[in-house]
N, C-alpha and C positions, 0 to 999 in steps of 0.2 A: 905208591907211597911217597910223597912228595918231598923233596929233598930240604925244602923251605923250612923255614922255618920261623913260627909264628909267635910272636910277643907280646905280653899284655901291661899295662898300665908302665912304659916305660920312662923311666927317669934318668936325670942324667950321670948315677951311681949304681942302678940296678933296674932293673925288670922284678914284677910279683908274681910272672910267671911264663916260661915258654915249653912252646909243645915241640916238638920234632915227632918223624918216624913214626904215632900213633904215643908218644909219651909224653904227660903232663908232668913237669918239673918245678917245682912250687920253689918260691923263696922264702925262709923262715917268716912264720905271722906271727905277731903278736896284739896282744891285746891292745882296742884304744882307748879303756877305759885303766889304766895302771892302778886305780885307787880300790879295787876290787877285788878280792880273796884269791885264794890259786883255785874257788871252785867256779869262779864267774870269771876271770882271765882264759882257763881254760875253755870253757863253754865259749866267749866271744872266740876264740884260737879257731878251733874247731868249725865254728857259723863263718869264720869268717874264710876259711879251707874250702866248706859245701861252698860256698857263691865263687871262687874261682872254678874248684872241678866242673859246676854248673855252668860257667862261661867255656871251659875248651871241648862240652861236654861230656863229660862225666863224672862219676860220683863216688864219692867215699868205698863202695862195694869194690871199687878197682884200683884201689890201695895196692902198690907194688912196696913200698916199706915208709917207714915215716921215724925219725928222729926225732926225739921231746928231750928240749935242753930244760931243765927245772935249775932255780937258784939256790932250793932249797930238800934238799932230797929226805924234809921231816916232813913234806905234801906230797909226796909220792903218791900215800894210801888214797888222800884227796883228788890229787889229778886223775889217778888209775880209778875210784866211782863215775865220774865224768863221763872222762873214754871211755868205759863200758856200754853205759848208757847210750853213748855213744855211736861204735862201731858196729857195722852190721853184722848179726849172728852168722856165723859159718864162714866169713869175708874178714876174717880180722888179721891186718897185714904183717906179714915183721915187722918190729920193729927194737929199736936202741932208745935209751934213754939212762941222759948222763948228767953229771952237774957241773953246771958252767956260772960263769960272769955273763950277766947279758949287758948290752951298749946304756941302757938306761936301770939307774935305781931302782923305777918303782914296777917293773917290767919282771913276774915272777918265773912265764912257760914263754919257750920258742918252739914251736913244731915245725918243722922241713918234713916235705910227704913230695913224691912222684907216685902217680897215678898213669895207667893202661888208660886210651881213650876209645 
Protein backbone atom coordinates (compact mmCIF):
# COMPACT_ATOMS: atom_id res chain seq x y z
CA UNK A 1 0.00 0.00 0.00
CA UNK A 2 1.06 3.52 -0.71
CA UNK A 3 1.74 6.02 2.04
CA UNK A 4 0.31 8.76 -0.16
CA UNK A 5 -2.88 10.49 0.83
CA UNK A 6 -5.23 11.13 -2.08
CA UNK A 7 -7.61 14.05 -1.55
CA UNK A 8 -10.74 14.79 -3.57
CA UNK A 9 -12.37 18.19 -4.18
CA UNK A 10 -9.79 20.05 -2.14
CA UNK A 11 -10.91 23.50 -1.00
CA UNK A 12 -9.44 26.19 1.24
CA UNK A 13 -11.24 24.80 4.30
CA UNK A 14 -11.66 21.07 3.66
CA UNK A 15 -11.63 18.19 1.20
CA UNK A 16 -14.75 16.14 0.41
CA UNK A 17 -12.81 12.89 0.80
CA UNK A 18 -9.36 11.55 1.60
CA UNK A 19 -8.18 8.05 0.80
CA UNK A 20 -5.27 6.55 2.72
CA UNK A 21 -4.06 3.02 3.19
CA UNK A 22 -7.16 1.46 1.64
CA UNK A 23 -9.69 3.53 3.58
CA UNK A 24 -11.90 6.37 2.30
CA UNK A 25 -12.77 9.10 4.80
CA UNK A 26 -15.68 11.30 3.71
CA UNK A 27 -16.47 14.77 4.94
CA UNK A 28 -19.95 15.29 6.31
CA UNK A 29 -22.43 15.23 3.44
CA UNK A 30 -25.46 17.51 3.41
CA UNK A 31 -28.38 18.03 1.02
CA UNK A 32 -27.94 20.45 -1.88
CA UNK A 33 -31.65 21.31 -1.77
CA UNK A 34 -32.42 22.31 1.80
CA UNK A 35 -36.06 23.01 0.96
CA UNK A 36 -36.87 19.29 0.95
CA UNK A 37 -38.13 17.36 3.96
CA UNK A 38 -36.11 14.77 5.85
CA UNK A 39 -36.79 11.98 3.33
CA UNK A 40 -35.66 14.11 0.39
CA UNK A 41 -32.61 15.45 2.20
CA UNK A 42 -31.61 11.97 3.37
CA UNK A 43 -31.90 10.63 -0.18
CA UNK A 44 -29.74 13.51 -1.47
CA UNK A 45 -27.07 12.88 1.17
CA UNK A 46 -26.98 9.14 0.46
CA UNK A 47 -26.67 9.82 -3.29
CA UNK A 48 -23.73 12.14 -2.60
CA UNK A 49 -22.10 9.41 -0.51
CA UNK A 50 -22.62 6.89 -3.33
CA UNK A 51 -20.91 9.23 -5.81
CA UNK A 52 -17.91 9.89 -3.58
CA UNK A 53 -17.46 6.22 -2.74
CA UNK A 54 -17.57 5.35 -6.46
CA UNK A 55 -14.82 7.91 -7.13
CA UNK A 56 -12.68 6.10 -4.55
CA UNK A 57 -13.41 2.74 -6.20
CA UNK A 58 -15.69 1.43 -3.48
CA UNK A 59 -19.38 1.36 -2.53
CA UNK A 60 -21.86 1.42 0.36
CA UNK A 61 -21.43 -2.32 1.03
CA UNK A 62 -17.91 -1.51 2.28
CA UNK A 63 -18.81 1.25 4.76
CA UNK A 64 -16.94 0.67 8.02
CA UNK A 65 -18.78 3.28 10.08
CA UNK A 66 -21.51 5.89 9.67
CA UNK A 67 -22.25 8.91 11.84
CA UNK A 68 -25.59 10.62 11.38
CA UNK A 69 -26.36 14.09 12.69
CA UNK A 70 -30.07 15.01 12.89
CA UNK A 71 -31.37 18.43 13.82
CA UNK A 72 -34.69 17.02 15.04
CA UNK A 73 -34.94 13.55 16.56
CA UNK A 74 -38.59 13.51 15.50
CA UNK A 75 -37.15 12.85 12.00
CA UNK A 76 -35.42 9.65 13.17
CA UNK A 77 -38.07 7.18 11.93
CA UNK A 78 -38.49 8.86 8.52
CA UNK A 79 -34.71 9.06 8.05
CA UNK A 80 -34.40 5.37 8.97
CA UNK A 81 -36.99 4.48 6.33
CA UNK A 82 -34.81 6.02 3.60
CA UNK A 83 -31.60 4.61 5.14
CA UNK A 84 -32.99 1.07 5.30
CA UNK A 85 -33.96 1.17 1.61
CA UNK A 86 -30.44 2.37 0.74
CA UNK A 87 -28.11 0.12 2.75
CA UNK A 88 -26.95 -3.20 1.36
CA UNK A 89 -28.70 -6.07 3.23
CA UNK A 90 -26.18 -8.07 5.20
CA UNK A 91 -23.66 -5.20 5.03
CA UNK A 92 -25.25 -2.64 7.32
CA UNK A 93 -22.45 -0.65 8.96
CA UNK A 94 -21.93 0.24 12.58
CA UNK A 95 -23.73 3.55 13.05
CA UNK A 96 -24.34 6.35 15.52
CA UNK A 97 -27.13 8.91 15.29
CA UNK A 98 -27.06 12.06 17.38
CA UNK A 99 -29.04 15.27 17.60
CA UNK A 100 -27.00 18.28 16.51
CA UNK A 101 -27.32 21.86 15.36
CA UNK A 102 -26.02 22.08 11.78
CA UNK A 103 -24.25 25.02 10.12
CA UNK A 104 -27.29 26.18 8.11
CA UNK A 105 -30.88 26.29 9.37
CA UNK A 106 -32.32 24.58 6.26
CA UNK A 107 -30.17 21.46 6.72
CA UNK A 108 -31.94 18.63 8.54
CA UNK A 109 -29.26 15.92 8.30
CA UNK A 110 -25.53 15.42 7.82
CA UNK A 111 -23.86 12.03 7.39
CA UNK A 112 -20.18 11.11 7.72
CA UNK A 113 -18.92 7.72 6.55
CA UNK A 114 -15.64 5.83 6.48
CA UNK A 115 -15.32 2.96 3.99
CA UNK A 116 -12.84 0.30 2.94
CA UNK A 117 -11.60 0.74 -0.62
